[in-house]
C-alpha positions as CSV (number, residue, x, y, z in Angstrom):
1,M,0.0,0.0,0.0
2,D,2.9,2.4,0.7
3,N,4.4,1.8,-2.7
4,E,1.1,2.6,-4.4
5,E,0.7,5.8,-2.4
6,K,4.3,6.8,-3.3
7,N,3.8,6.1,-7.0
8,T,0.6,8.1,-6.9
9,K,2.3,11.1,-5.3
10,D,5.2,10.9,-7.8
11,D,2.7,10.9,-10.7
12,Q,0.9,13.9,-9.2
13,Q,4.2,15.8,-8.8
14,E,5.1,15.1,-12.4
15,E,1.7,16.5,-13.5
16,R,2.2,19.6,-11.4
17,A,5.8,20.1,-12.6
18,P,6.1,23.1,-14.8
19,R,6.5,22.2,-18.4
20,I,7.1,25.8,-19.5
21,K,10.9,25.7,-19.7
22,P,11.0,24.5,-23.4
23,I,8.5,27.2,-24.2
24,I,10.6,29.9,-22.5
25,E,13.7,28.7,-24.3
26,A,11.9,28.8,-27.7
27,A,10.5,32.3,-27.0
28,D,14.0,33.4,-25.9
29,S,15.4,32.3,-29.3
30,L,12.5,33.9,-31.1
31,S,12.8,37.1,-29.1
32,L,16.3,37.7,-30.4
33,G,15.0,38.2,-34.0
34,I,12.1,40.2,-32.8
35,S,14.3,42.4,-30.6
36,M,16.6,43.1,-33.6
37,V,13.7,44.3,-35.7
38,V,12.1,46.3,-32.9
39,A,15.5,48.0,-32.1
40,V,16.0,49.1,-35.7
41,L,12.4,50.3,-36.0
42,M,12.7,52.2,-32.8
43,G,15.9,53.8,-34.2
44,V,14.1,54.8,-37.4
45,G,11.3,56.3,-35.2
46,I,13.9,58.2,-33.1
47,G,15.6,59.4,-36.3
48,W,12.3,60.5,-37.8
49,L,11.5,62.5,-34.6
50,L,14.9,64.1,-34.6
51,K,14.5,65.1,-38.3
52,R,11.1,66.5,-37.6
53,W,12.1,68.5,-34.6
54,S,15.4,69.8,-35.9
55,G,14.5,70.1,-39.6
56,E,17.9,68.6,-40.5
57,A,17.9,65.4,-42.7
58,W,21.2,64.0,-41.3
59,T,19.6,63.6,-37.8
60,F,17.5,60.8,-39.3
61,W,20.7,58.8,-39.7
62,I,21.6,59.3,-36.1
63,G,18.4,57.5,-35.1
64,I,19.1,54.6,-37.5
65,F,22.6,54.3,-36.1
66,I,21.2,54.1,-32.6
67,G,18.8,51.4,-33.7
68,V,21.5,49.3,-35.4
69,C,23.8,49.7,-32.4
70,A,21.0,48.5,-30.1
71,A,20.4,45.4,-32.4
72,I,24.1,44.6,-32.3
73,L,24.1,44.9,-28.5
74,N,21.1,42.5,-28.3
75,I,23.1,40.0,-30.5
76,Y,26.1,40.3,-28.2
77,K,24.1,39.8,-25.1
78,A,22.5,36.6,-26.6
79,Y,25.9,35.3,-27.7
80,S,27.4,35.9,-24.2
81,K,24.5,34.1,-22.6
82,Q,24.8,31.1,-24.9
83,Y,28.6,31.0,-24.5
84,K,28.2,31.0,-20.7
85,E,25.8,28.1,-20.9
86,F,28.2,26.3,-23.3
87,E,31.1,26.7,-20.8
88,E,28.9,25.2,-18.0
89,L,28.1,22.2,-20.2
90,A,31.7,21.8,-21.1
91,K,32.6,21.4,-17.4
92,Q,30.3,18.4,-17.0
93,D,32.0,15.0,-17.1
94,R,29.9,13.5,-19.8
95,Y,31.0,16.1,-22.3
96,A,34.7,16.0,-21.4
97,I,36.0,14.5,-24.7
98,K,39.6,15.4,-24.1
99,K,39.6,13.6,-20.8
100,Q,38.1,10.5,-22.4
101,L,40.7,10.5,-25.1
102,E,43.6,10.9,-22.6
103,D,42.2,8.0,-20.5
104,D,42.0,5.7,-23.6
105,D,45.4,4.0,-24.0
106,D,44.3,1.7,-26.8
107,D,44.3,4.4,-29.5
108,E,47.7,6.0,-28.9
109,D,48.6,5.8,-32.6
110,Y,45.6,8.0,-33.5
111,G,46.2,10.9,-31.1
112,A,46.4,14.4,-32.4
113,K,50.1,14.6,-31.6
114,N,51.0,11.8,-34.0
115,Y,49.5,13.3,-37.1
């Protein structure tokens, strides 16, 4: 009877567990593209406002430059985040290829140093 109750509780916990993580990761990837477009469009809007207020045509390009810089900054932030996650994965033992190759003495003739 105790095992059945334990299995029932485990099943209930699995049902209650949040399944939103894959959705958030997908939205995060999608949001990079959207944020680039939005940043450039906001830059165009800023440039248009600057041109309208000042009457100078070259101020429009300042806004576009600001938008493009914001898009590049978004790309850099996303790259930094992905690189940090990659470094954390590389530290795990199951992804340590170099360590596995060093421990394998059978394939000494095929090491990188012998090519």
